[in-house]
C-alpha positions in Angstrom: 60.2 139.3 116.4 60.4 138.9 120.2 56.6 138.8 120.3 56.5 136.2 117.5 59.0 134.0 119.3 57.1 134.4 122.6 53.9 133.4 121.0 55.6 130.4 119.2 56.8 129.1 122.5 53.4 129.5 124.1 51.7 127.6 121.3 54.4 124.9 121.5 53.8 124.3 125.2 50.0 124.5 124.8 49.7 122.0 121.9 52.6 119.6 122.4 50.4 116.6 122.4 48.9 117.5 119.1 52.3 118.4 117.7 53.6 114.9 118.7 50.7 113.3 117.0 51.2 115.3 113.8 55.0 114.5 113.9 54.2 110.7 114.0 51.7 111.2 111.1 54.5 112.9 109.1 56.9 110.1 110.0 54.5 107.3 109.0 53.5 109.1 105.8 57.1 109.9 104.7 58.3 106.5 105.7 55.6 104.8 103.6 56.2 107.1 100.6 60.0 106.8 100.7 59.8 103.0 101.1 57.3 102.6 98.1 59.3 105.0 95.9 62.6 103.3 96.6 61.0 99.9 96.1 59.5 101.1 92.8 62.9 102.3 91.6 64.6 99.1 92.7 62.0 97.1 90.9 62.1 99.2 87.7 65.9 98.6 87.4 65.7 95.0 88.4 65.5 93.4 85.0 68.8 95.0 83.9 70.5 94.3 87.2 69.3 90.7 87.1 70.6 90.2 83.6 73.9 91.8 84.4 74.4 89.9 87.6 73.4 86.5 86.2 74.9 87.1 82.7 71.8 85.3 81.4 71.8 84.1 77.9 70.4 86.2 75.0 69.7 83.2 72.7 68.9 79.6 73.3 70.0 77.5 70.3 68.8 73.9 69.4 70.2 71.9 66.6 67.2 70.0 65.1 67.1 66.5 63.6 68.6 63.2 64.5 71.8 63.9 62.7 72.6 67.3 64.2 76.3 68.0 64.0 77.7 69.4 67.3 80.6 70.8 65.3 78.1 73.4 64.0 78.3 75.0 67.5 81.9 75.9 66.9 81.0 77.8 63.8 78.2 79.5 65.7 80.6 80.6 68.4 82.8 82.1 65.8 80.1 84.5 64.6 81.0 88.1 65.3 77.9 88.8 67.4 78.8 86.1 70.0 80.4 87.0 73.3 80.2 83.5 74.8 78.6 80.2 74.0 77.9 77.3 76.4 77.3 73.8 75.1 74.6 71.7 76.7 73.9 68.0 76.4 70.3 67.1 77.4 70.3 63.7 79.2 67.5 61.2 78.6 67.3 60.4 82.3 64.3 61.1 84.4 62.9 60.4 87.9 60.3 57.7 88.3 57.5 60.3 88.7 57.1 63.5 86.6 59.1 65.0 83.8 62.1 67.0 84.9 64.8 67.7 82.3 68.5 67.4 83.2 71.2 68.9 81.1 75.0 68.6 81.3 77.1 71.7 80.6 79.7 70.1 78.4 82.2 72.9 78.6 81.3 74.0 82.1 80.3 77.5 81.0 76.6 77.4 81.7 76.0 78.0 85.4 79.3 79.8 85.9 80.1 82.0 82.9 76.6 82.1 81.4 73.4 81.9 83.3 75.0 82.4 86.8 71.7 81.9 88.6 71.8 82.7 92.3 72.2 79.7 94.6 69.3 79.6 97.2 71.0 77.0 99.3 74.0 74.8 99.0 76.7 75.3 96.4 77.6 74.7 92.8 78.3 71.1 92.0 81.9 70.1 91.6 82.5 70.0 87.8 84.7 66.9 88.4 82.0 65.0 90.3 79.8 63.0 87.9 77.2 62.3 90.6 76.4 65.9 91.8 73.6 68.0 90.5 72.3 71.6 90.8 68.5 71.5 91.0 66.3 74.3 89.8 63.9 75.7 92.4 61.0 74.2 90.6 62.6 70.7 90.3 63.5 70.7 94.0 59.9 71.5 94.8 58.6 68.7 92.6 61.1 66.2 93.9 60.8 67.4 97.5 64.6 67.4 97.6 67.0 69.5 99.6 70.8 69.8 99.7 72.3 66.4 100.4 69.2 64.5 99.1 69.8 61.5 96.9 67.9 61.4 93.5 67.4 58.3 91.5 67.0 58.5 87.7 66.1 56.0 85.0 68.0 56.6 81.7 67.7 55.6 78.1 70.6 53.9 76.2 72.2 55.8 73.3 70.6 53.5 70.7 67.1 54.2 72.1 66.5 57.2 69.8 63.0 56.0 69.3 62.3 57.5 72.7 62.4 61.0 71.1 59.3 60.1 69.1 57.6 57.7 71.6 57.7 58.3 75.3 56.3 54.8 76.0 59.6 53.2 75.2 61.0 51.4 78.2 64.4 52.8 79.4 67.3 50.4 79.1 70.1 52.7 80.2 71.8 52.6 83.6 70.1 53.6 86.8 71.7 56.8 88.1 72.1 58.1 91.6 72.7 61.9 92.0 73.4 64.0 95.1 71.9 67.4 95.4 74.8 69.9 95.8 72.7 73.0 95.6 69.4 74.6 94.6 69.3 77.6 92.3 66.6 80.0 91.3 66.8 80.0 87.5 65.2 82.5 85.1 62.5 80.1 84.1 61.7 79.5 87.8 60.8 83.1 87.9 59.2 83.5 84.5 57.2 80.3 84.1 53.8 79.3 85.4 53.1 76.7 88.1 53.6 73.2 86.5 55.9 74.4 83.8 59.2 72.5 83.8 62.7 74.0 84.4 66.1 72.5 83.7 68.5 71.3 86.3 72.3 71.2 85.7 74.5 68.1 85.8 78.3 68.4 85.6 80.8 68.1 82.7 82.1 65.0 84.5 78.6 63.4 84.2 78.8 63.9 80.4 82.3 62.4 80.1 81.4 59.4 82.2 78.0 58.6 80.7 78.2 59.9 77.1 78.5 56.3 75.9 75.8 54.6 78.0 73.1 57.3 78.3 71.3 58.9 75.4 72.8 62.4 75.2 73.6 64.7 72.3 75.4 68.0 72.3 72.6 69.8 70.4 71.8 72.7 72.8 73.7 76.0 73.5 73.1 79.1 75.6 74.5 82.1 73.8 75.3 85.5 75.2 75.6 88.2 72.5 77.7 91.3 72.4 76.1 94.5 73.5 75.7 96.1 70.1 72.8 97.2 67.9 71.0 94.4 65.9 73.2 91.7 67.4 70.2 89.3 67.6 69.2 89.8 63.9 72.8 89.4 62.8 73.3 86.2 64.8 70.0 84.8 63.6 70.9 85.4 60.0 74.3 83.9 60.5 72.8 80.8 62.2 70.4 80.3 59.3 73.2 80.7 56.8 75.2 78.0 58.5 72.4 75.6 59.4 69.4 76.5 57.2 66.2 75.3 58.9 68.1 72.7 60.9 68.4 75.1 63.8 66.0 76.7 66.2 66.9 80.1 67.6 64.9 81.1 70.7 65.6 84.6 72.0 65.9 84.7 75.7 63.6 87.8 75.7 60.8 85.3 75.7 61.8 84.9 79.4 63.3 88.3 80.0 60.4 90.3 78.6 57.9 88.4 80.6 59.9 89.2 83.7 60.2 92.9 82.6 56.4 93.1 82.2 55.9 91.6 85.6 58.4 93.9 87.2 56.8 96.8 85.4 53.4 96.0 87.0 55.0 95.7 90.4 56.9 98.9 90.0 53.8 100.7 88.8 51.8 99.4 91.7 54.4 100.6 94.2 54.6 104.0 92.5 50.8 104.3 92.5 50.8 103.4 96.2 53.4 106.1 96.8 51.3 108.7 94.8 48.1 107.8 96.7 50.0 107.9 100.0 51.3 111.4 99.2 47.8 112.6 98.3 46.3 110.9 101.4 49.1 112.4 103.6 48.6 115.9 102.2 44.9 115.7 102.8 45.3 114.4 106.3 48.0 117.0 107.1 45.7 119.7 105.7 43.0 118.6 108.0 45.2 118.5 111.2 47.1 121.6 110.3 43.8 123.3 109.6 42.6 122.3 113.1 45.9 123.5 114.6 45.6 126.8 112.8 42.0 127.2 114.1 43.2 126.8 117.6 46.2 129.1 117.3 44.3 131.8 115.5 41.5 132.2 118.0 43.2 135.2 119.6 44.3 136.7 116.3 41.8 139.6 116.3 43.1 140.7 119.7 46.8 140.3 118.6 46.0 142.3 115.5 44.6 145.1 117.6 47.8 145.0 119.6 50.0 145.6 116.5 51.0 142.1 115.3 50.9 142.0 111.5 49.3 139.1 109.6 52.7 137.7 108.5 53.9 137.7 112.1 50.8 136.0 113.4 51.1 133.4 110.6 54.7 132.8 111.3 54.1 132.3 115.0 51.4 129.7 114.4 52.8 128.1 111.2 56.3 128.0 112.6 55.1 125.0 114.6 55.4 123.0 111.4 59.2 123.3 111.4 60.0 121.0 114.2 57.2 118.7 113.0 58.7 118.5 109.5 62.3 118.0 110.7 61.7 115.3 113.3 59.0 113.6 111.3 61.1 113.4 108.1 64.1 112.1 110.0 62.0 109.4 111.6 60.4 108.6 108.2 63.8 108.3 106.6 65.0 105.9 109.2 61.9 103.9 108.8 62.3 103.7 105.1 65.9 102.4 105.5 64.7 99.7 107.9 61.8 98.8 105.5 64.1 98.5 102.5 64.9 95.0 103.9 61.6 93.8 102.6 61.7 95.5 99.2 61.1 94.7 96.4 57.9 92.7 96.8 56.4 89.6 95.2 58.2 88.2 92.1 60.7 91.0 92.2 61.8 90.1 95.7 62.5 86.6 94.5 64.5 87.9 91.5 66.5 90.6 93.4 70.2 89.6 93.1 71.2 91.8 96.1 68.5 91.3 98.7 68.6 93.1 102.0 69.0 96.7 103.0 69.3 99.3 100.3 70.1 103.0 100.5 68.5 104.9 97.7 70.1 108.4 98.2 68.1 110.0 95.4 64.8 109.0 97.0 65.9 109.6 100.6 67.7 113.0 100.1 65.4 114.5 97.5 62.3 113.0 99.2 63.3 114.4 102.6 63.9 117.8 101.0 60.5 117.8 99.3 58.8 116.5 102.5 60.3 119.4 104.5 59.1 121.9 101.9 55.6 120.4 101.7 55.0 120.0 105.4 56.5 123.4 106.4 54.7 125.1 103.4 51.4 123.5 104.3 51.8 124.6 108.0 52.5 128.2 107.0 49.8 128.3 104.4 47.1 127.1 106.7 48.3 129.5 109.4 48.2 132.4 106.9 44.7 131.5 105.7 43.3 131.1 109.2 45.0 134.2 110.4 43.3 136.2 107.7 40.0 134.4 108.2 40.0 135.0 112.0 40.3 138.7 111.6 37.6 138.8 108.9 35.2 136.4 110.6 33.4 139.0 112.7 32.3 140.8 109.6 31.8 137.8 107.3 28.5 136.7 106.1 27.4 133.2 105.4 28.6 131.6 102.2 26.1 131.8 99.4 26.2 128.1 98.8 25.4 127.3 102.4 22.4 129.7 102.4 21.1 128.3 99.1 21.6 124.6 100.1 20.2 125.3 103.6 17.1 127.0 102.2 16.3 124.0 100.0 17.1 121.4 102.6 14.8 123.2 105.1 11.9 121.9 103.1 12.8 118.5 104.6 12.6 120.0 108.1 14.5 122.3 110.3 17.1 119.7 111.3 17.9 119.1 107.6 18.3 122.8 106.8 20.5 123.5 109.9 22.6 120.4 109.4 23.3 121.2 105.7 24.4 124.7 106.7 26.6 123.4 109.4 28.3 121.2 106.9 29.0 124.1 104.5 29.7 127.0 106.8 33.2 127.4 108.2 31.8 129.4 111.2 33.4 132.3 113.1 36.2 132.5 115.6 35.6 129.9 118.4 32.8 128.2 116.4 35.0 127.9 113.3 35.2 124.4 111.7 37.6 123.2 109.0 34.9 122.7 106.4 37.2 123.0 103.4 39.7 120.5 104.7 36.8 118.1 105.6 35.3 118.4 102.1 38.7 118.0 100.5 39.5 115.0 102.6 36.2 113.4 101.8 36.4 114.1 98.0 40.0 112.9 97.8 39.3 109.8 99.9 36.3 108.7 97.8 38.1 109.6 94.5 41.1 107.5 95.5 38.8 104.6 96.6 37.0 104.7 93.3 40.2 104.9 91.3 41.7 101.9 93.2 38.5 99.9 92.8 38.4 100.7 89.1 42.0 99.6 88.7 41.3 96.4 90.6 38.2 95.7 88.5 40.3 96.0 85.3 42.9 93.7 86.8 40.4 91.1 87.9 38.7 91.3 84.4 42.1 90.6 82.7 42.8 87.6 85.0 39.3 86.2 84.7 38.8 86.7 81.0 41.0 84.5 78.8 40.0 86.4 75.6 41.7 89.4 77.0 45.1 87.6 77.1 44.8 86.0 73.7 42.4 83.1 73.9 39.9 83.9 71.2 38.3 80.5 71.7 37.2 78.4 74.6 39.1 75.1 74.5 41.8 73.2 72.6 40.8 69.7 71.5 43.4 67.0 70.9 47.1 66.8 71.3 48.8 67.9 68.1 46.1 66.3 65.9 45.1 69.5 64.1 46.0 67.8 60.7 45.9 64.3 59.3 43.1 61.8 58.9 42.5 61.5 62.6 42.3 65.3 63.0 40.0 65.7 60.0 37.5 63.1 61.5 37.6 64.8 64.9 37.0 68.2 63.3 34.0 67.0 61.3 32.5 65.6 64.5 33.0 68.9 66.3 31.5 70.9 63.4 28.3 68.8 63.8 28.2 69.1 67.6 25.2 71.1 68.8 27.2 73.0 71.5 29.9 74.2 69.1 29.7 77.6 67.4 33.1 77.7 65.7 36.0 75.3 64.9 39.4 76.1 63.6 42.9 74.6 63.3 45.7 76.5 65.0 49.4 75.9 64.5 51.3 77.4 67.5 54.9 78.4 68.2 55.9 78.5 64.5 59.5 79.7 64.2 59.9 82.5 61.6 61.7 85.8 61.2 60.0 89.2 61.0 62.4 91.8 59.7 65.3 89.5 60.7 64.1 89.1 64.3 63.1 85.6 65.6 59.4 85.5 66.4 57.0 82.7 67.4 54.1 82.6 64.9 50.5 81.5 65.0 48.5 80.4 62.0 44.7 79.8 62.2 42.6 78.0 59.5 38.9 78.5 60.2 36.6 75.5 59.4 33.3 76.8 60.6 32.6 80.2 62.1 35.6 82.5 62.7 38.3 82.2 65.4 41.1 84.7 65.8 43.6 85.7 68.5 42.5 88.7 70.5 42.9 91.8 68.4 43.8 94.9 70.4 43.9 97.3 67.5 43.2 96.9 63.7 41.9 93.7 62.1 42.9 90.0 62.0 44.9 88.6 59.0 42.6 87.3 56.3 44.9 87.0 53.3 48.3 85.5 52.6 50.0 88.9 52.5 48.7 90.1 55.9 50.1 89.7 59.3 49.1 90.7 62.9 52.0 91.5 65.3 52.3 91.9 69.0 52.9 95.2 70.8 56.5 94.3 71.7 57.2 92.9 68.3 56.1 96.2 66.6 58.2 98.2 69.1 61.3 96.2 68.5 61.2 96.3 64.7 60.0 99.9 64.6 56.8 99.1 62.7 53.1 100.1 63.0 49.8 99.1 61.5 49.8 99.7 57.8 53.6 99.2 57.4 55.2 96.4 55.4 57.5 93.8 57.0 59.7 90.9 55.7 58.6 87.5 56.9 61.2 84.7 56.3 60.6 80.9 56.4 61.9 77.8 54.8 60.2 78.6 51.5 61.8 82.1 51.3 60.9 85.7 52.2 57.6 87.4 51.7 56.6 91.0 52.1 53.6 91.3 54.4 51.4 94.2 55.5 50.7 94.7 59.2 46.9 94.9 59.6 46.6 94.7 63.4 48.0 94.4 66.9 47.2 91.3 68.9 47.7 89.5 72.2 48.9 85.9 71.7 47.8 82.8 73.6 50.2 80.7 75.5 49.0 77.0 75.4 52.4 75.3 76.0 55.8 77.0 76.6 55.4 80.4 78.2 56.1 83.0 75.6 55.3 86.7 75.9 51.7 87.5 75.1 52.8 90.8 73.4 55.5 89.2 71.2 54.4 87.2 68.2 52.9 87.1 64.7 49.6 85.8 63.5 49.1 84.7 59.9 46.5 82.8 58.0 47.2 79.1 57.3 47.7 80.1 53.6 50.3 82.7 54.8 52.2 80.0 56.7 52.0 77.7 53.8 53.5 80.3 51.5 56.5 80.5 53.9 56.8 76.7 54.1 55.6 76.5 57.7 52.0 75.3 57.5 52.6 71.5 58.0 55.3 71.8 60.7 57.8 69.7 58.7 60.3 72.5 58.6 60.7 72.6 62.4 60.6 70.5 65.5 58.9 73.1 67.8 55.5 73.9 66.3 52.4 71.9 66.9 48.8 72.0 65.8 45.6 71.8 67.8 41.9 72.1 67.1 40.3 75.2 68.5 36.6 75.3 69.6 34.3 78.1 70.7 31.1 77.1 72.4 27.7 78.5 71.6 26.3 81.1 74.1 24.6 79.4 77.1 26.5 76.1 76.7 27.1 74.1 79.9 30.9 74.1 79.4 31.9 71.4 81.9 29.3 69.0 80.6 30.3 69.7 77.0 33.9 69.2 77.7 33.3 65.9 79.5 31.0 64.7 76.6 33.5 65.5 73.9 36.3 63.9 75.9 34.4 60.7 76.2 32.9 60.5 72.7 36.1 61.4 70.8 38.7 60.0 73.2 40.8 63.2 73.1 42.1 65.7 75.6 40.0 68.9 76.0 42.1 71.7 77.5 40.9 75.1 78.7 42.9 78.4 78.7 46.2 78.7 80.5 47.1 82.1 81.8 50.4 83.4 80.6 53.2 84.2 83.1 52.6 88.0 82.9 49.0 87.5 84.0 49.9 84.8 86.6 52.2 87.3 88.2 49.5 89.9 88.4 47.9 87.8 91.1 50.9 88.9 93.3 49.6 92.5 93.3 45.8 91.9 93.2 45.6 92.6 96.9 47.4 95.9 96.7 44.3 97.7 95.2 42.1 96.3 98.0 44.6 97.4 100.6 44.8 100.9 99.1 41.0 101.1 98.9 40.6 100.2 102.6 43.3 102.7 103.6 41.7 105.5 101.6 38.2 104.7 102.8 39.4 105.1 106.3 40.9 108.5 105.2 37.5 109.6 103.9 35.7 108.5 107.0 38.2 110.2 109.2 37.7 113.4 107.3 33.9 113.2 107.8 34.3 112.1 111.4 36.7 114.8 112.3 34.5 117.5 110.8 31.5 116.2 112.7 33.3 115.8 116.0 34.9 119.3 115.7 31.5 120.8 114.8 29.8 119.3 117.8 32.5 120.4 120.1 33.0 124.0 118.7 29.3 124.7 118.1 27.9 123.3 121.3 26.6 126.8 122.0 24.6 126.8 118.8 23.3 123.3 119.6 22.3 124.4 123.1 20.4 127.3 121.7 18.5 125.0 119.3 17.5 122.9 122.4 16.3 126.0 124.2 14.2 126.9 121.1 12.4 123.6 121.3 14.6 121.1 119.4 14.1 117.6 120.8 17.0 115.2 121.4 16.2 113.3 118.2 16.2 116.6 116.2 19.6 117.6 117.5 21.1 114.2 116.6 19.4 114.4 113.2 21.0 117.8 112.7 24.5 116.2 113.2 23.5 113.3 110.9 22.5 115.7 108.1 25.8 117.4 108.4 27.7 114.1 108.0 25.4 113.1 105.1 26.0 116.4 103.3 29.8 115.9 103.5 29.4 112.3 102.3 27.1 113.0 99.3 29.4 115.9 98.1 32.4 113.6 98.4 30.7 110.9 96.4 29.3 113.1 93.7 32.6 114.8 93.1 35.1 112.1 94.1 33.6 109.2 92.2 34.0 110.8 88.7 37.5 111.9 89.6 38.3 108.4 90.7 37.1 106.9 87.4 39.5 109.2 85.5 42.4 108.1 87.8 41.5 104.5 87.2 41.4 104.9 83.5 44.8 106.6 83.4 46.5 104.1 85.8 45.2 101.0 84.0 46.2 102.5 80.7 49.8 102.6 81.8 49.8 99.0 83.1 47.9 97.5 80.2 50.0 99.3 77.6 53.1 97.8 79.2 51.6 94.3 79.0 50.4 94.8 75.4 46.7 94.1 76.3 43.7 96.3 75.7 43.7 99.5 77.7 40.0 100.0 77.9 39.0 100.5 81.6 36.6 98.4 83.6 33.9 100.3 85.4 33.2 98.9 88.9 29.4 99.0 88.4 28.5 97.6 91.9 30.8 100.2 93.5 29.3 103.0 91.6 25.7 102.0 92.3 26.5 101.6 96.0 28.8 104.7 96.3 26.2 107.2 97.5 24.1 104.9 99.8 27.3 103.3 101.2 28.8 106.8 101.8 25.5 107.9 103.6 25.5 104.7 105.7 29.1 105.1 106.8 28.8 108.8 107.3 25.8 108.4 109.6 27.6 105.6 111.4 30.5 107.9 112.1 28.1 110.7 113.1 26.1 108.4 115.5 28.2 108.9 118.6 28.8 112.7 118.2 25.0 113.0 117.5 24.2 111.2 120.8 26.6 113.5 122.6 25.1 116.6 121.0 21.6 115.4 121.8 22.6 114.9 125.5 23.9 118.5 125.7 22.6 120.4 128.8 21.7 123.9 127.4 22.0 125.7 130.8 25.4 124.4 131.5 26.8 125.2 128.0 25.3 128.7 127.9 26.5 129.5 131.4 30.0 128.4 130.4 29.9 130.5 127.3 
């Protein structure tokens, strides 16, 4: 062991600069991986932590109709499933510009006991101060208000109930002045899309002072249910028993599930980043440890003759990985602790209830242990392999693959044949080159680049293709004029329009129960052609006893395609067969795209929901799909002018809007991994030029011109690049398909992958271009080699 320890110290002193560089590489890699994994875990648990910290409501209840009895809320609070209920009075008071809803927590629970949303700046308003207000983040942005700002509102008098039906009624109530006490980040601020409205909170004192001079009614309630199985279904049935169809029960999971889906995408993105970083780090470490092992194994044949066994030689060289692993992992752990200050990212960072530094012991302790094992194991493994290779090198022949490839490449000239062999032959002793590490790094880098680009292509396709997130048509025409004489006349005109391929009437956000669970339904009546929501699996509903459900809906009720479910509406309960799984459009209020039910219009009518008279929340619109090749902007403008109606295009749901926050991550990863692949090629070429300078010098003495020597180096780089592309690209497509399948399944959209055609077509030529660019300088250096000086030194 004394000889092993002596050699270890010699190698440590000889290669300290390389060891320092490798230690920094381990520190950067482990820090990046630990940060991403801790961020992914923090993001994955965020929905539950957010719900627990804010005590957000499970159900939002609205009493419908002009004669709604607030006493009904007392009966709802007495239901056994209710943990807490906060009464809200919406105030018919608005700023001069824009629509911003203000509600007064009558009993003071909302904002403090229920929906304790974090205060961004300022404080909660004094419940005894009638002129203070807590603005939502979105409202503060629209009003350009800050803490201390004064807001002026115009209000409607209690007798102006006509305002509820006609917004053109002039307000006759008192003008109100409010002071902004604080600004809060509410759940809807996180879940909704730009331009969607969010509620701001007045005070109980406001309600007491203005209940007689401002139009207000205690017809809203935020309900927190007990944590028990089927609490939502039990509460919904109890509410319907007490109020019939005069109550709207909106599960808060329309907000929460949208957030969960967005958090899941962010968590998956961070986890994927960590996985790719691990792979990239292992490849990079394999390359640098391979080079270090080459250097430390040069004298192994001599040491073997002196009596040192292979394990002793490997331990002396590979033992250098121990200080590298220990110091690098410690530095990486410290870096991850510092970087946790900026985790999680995007939307999750805004929702994090406990921002700042976070110590994830599981990731840091377990990650550090795994990092130590991997780094030390990789160092010892490369040392063992090179120790054996060094002692066998004097008697080893050329690999069969290099002989075969070199023979065929020689038909293109001597430079091609020699360059291909140099790319595939590891060499012997002092001419040894880390060919396997270079090939592995090139393949891994290009596979990862292709995988990331494939994932990014699928992400871009979802964002840019409305049909993939539920819009099975092109535009909505008219504002709730899907029925009636005006709607019928408009629809006849659209059916005759030369640019229109299909016309249908769609009734959106229809409240119904599926197996006792509140769901927002969609009914479509086709007038000409066929329009349906986007079907992910199965078929659209075409008869009154068929229904299509969302992915989340099916999961929550434990059903699948082919099963029977109970659908309940004002006209009773019907047994329906699930014929498909769909993604649902979000034209107005942001509801989850994977939670809903689609029926035929006849199916809605059988439940008493087709005409909208049984609820105050659904609305009808005329749906239009253009003929292929239509100039859409011109067609929209013409129909708007001729029919005098609004023509609205698709609106992306919150889940898709939030994907924009991670659409740069694939590009960042692709750039990082492309650099890895180029470094692998560049390292192999530079090392070959340096270690095989004697071979290159001999070539020049045999008559090779400067251009032929440079061409030999270029052929070596091109060979590595082509092998990397031919093997790495198919592997990358498999990775992209798997990763996108996980994300898409979580969103409830189609999981079929997108193939980055341009990237595939350009993969080989781009790889050749960059490989030759990397090889240019080493090739020039090799071409300038002076044979006499090199051979004399050798």
